C-alpha positions, -999 to 999 in steps of 0.1 A, spaced: -705 -60 779 -699 -101 771 -680 -121 795 -657 -150 786 -666 -181 801 -639 -211 796 -651 -249 807 -629 -278 800 -652 -310 785 -640 -347 787 -651 -355 750 -661 -345 720 -697 -360 727 -699 -340 754 -689 -306 735 -717 -316 714 -741 -317 740 -731 -288 757 -735 -266 725 -769 -280 722 -779 -269 754 -763 -234 753 -781 -229 720 -811 -238 738 -804 -211 763 -799 -184 733 -766 -186 729 -758 -178 698 -736 -204 679 -712 -177 668 -703 -171 706 -691 -204 713 -659 -218 704 -641 -250 706 -604 -261 710 -593 -294 703 -563 -313 698 -546 -303 666 -564 -326 637 -594 -334 656 -626 -329 635 -650 -306 654 -682 -313 631 -703 -286 631 -687 -269 666 -669 -233 658 -636 -236 660 -614 -211 680 -604 -187 655 -565 -179 653 -571 -144 669 -584 -164 703 -558 -190 697 -530 -170 693 -518 -141 713 -521 -116 689 -546 -94 716 -519 -90 743 -493 -85 719 -509 -56 703 -521 -41 736 -482 -41 751 -470 -30 719 -494 1 719 -481 11 753 -444 3 748 -446 20 712 -465 51 726 -437 56 753 -408 50 730 -426 73 705 -430 99 735 -394 97 748 -383 103 708 -404 132 704 -395 146 736 -358 142 728 -363 158 693 -387 185 709 -355 199 730 -328 191 706 -342 199 674 -322 199 642 -300 230 638 -317 259 621 -355 241 625 -379 249 652 -402 220 662 -438 225 677 -452 208 705 -473 190 676 -444 171 668 -446 153 705 -478 140 697 -475 131 663 -441 109 674 -463 93 705 -491 83 680 -471 69 653 -450 54 679 -478 34 693 -499 26 660 -461 13 650 -459 -8 682 -495 -25 680 -489 -35 644 -457 -49 648 -460 -65 682 -491 -81 669 -474 -94 640 -446 -115 662 -475 -125 685 -494 -141 658 -470 -169 659 -473 -173 699 -496 -195 715 -524 -176 737 -508 -175 773 -544 -176 787 -547 -212 773 -515 -219 782 -533 -235 812 -554 -260 792 -524 -270 771 -522 -304 784 -556 -316 787 -560 -303 754 -534 -327 741 -547 -356 761 -580 -352 742 -603 -328 765 -623 -304 746 -620 -269 755 -654 -245 753 -647 -207 750 -679 -190 756 -684 -149 751 -717 -146 773 -735 -113 784 -724 -101 820 -759 -102 832 -763 -139 820 -728 -152 834 -742 -170 867 -773 -183 848 -753 -198 821 -726 -212 848 -760 -229 865 -770 -247 834 -737 -262 826 -731 -272 861 -763 -291 866 -768 -305 831 -730 -311 829 -712 -322 858 -682 -337 834 -674 -298 826 -649 -288 845 -654 -248 848 -624 -230 847 -640 -196 856 -642 -160 836 -621 -138 817 -633 -100 835 -638 -85 798 -640 -101 762 -618 -81 733 -637 -59 715 -623 -77 675 -618 -115 683 
């Protein structure tokens, strides 16, 4: 399991130095993502993907839950008040819940693609001022080691903590 660490760096040069140090500490390049002001060239640094920049993961989770609840309620209504002349099975309730959850996740993730990531909202102002955000996905057992490395070698990096888990697909 990986944990997501956030570090706010003062400039691009600092981002390159910290990236090199993390590579030497055997943090894979694909697990480091940088976010800078729009239009800022990041060179060889990996830019955060649209899945990390948008609220698609949160939207899909919320849509899954709300769609599942809506599907369950609709299935319950259909089960107890079937159309005249039909007898619905209990599987109707299960199917409507699953279909509602999947539809909810799909629909809300489409909407959430255009919404900025709510977790990154705290960094917006600093990024617009020219700072660079490092998002690092680190194995849980190495979190303290990486934090010590960053604090020891890069006192200019502001540590903004970690997320308890990293979403599986972004």
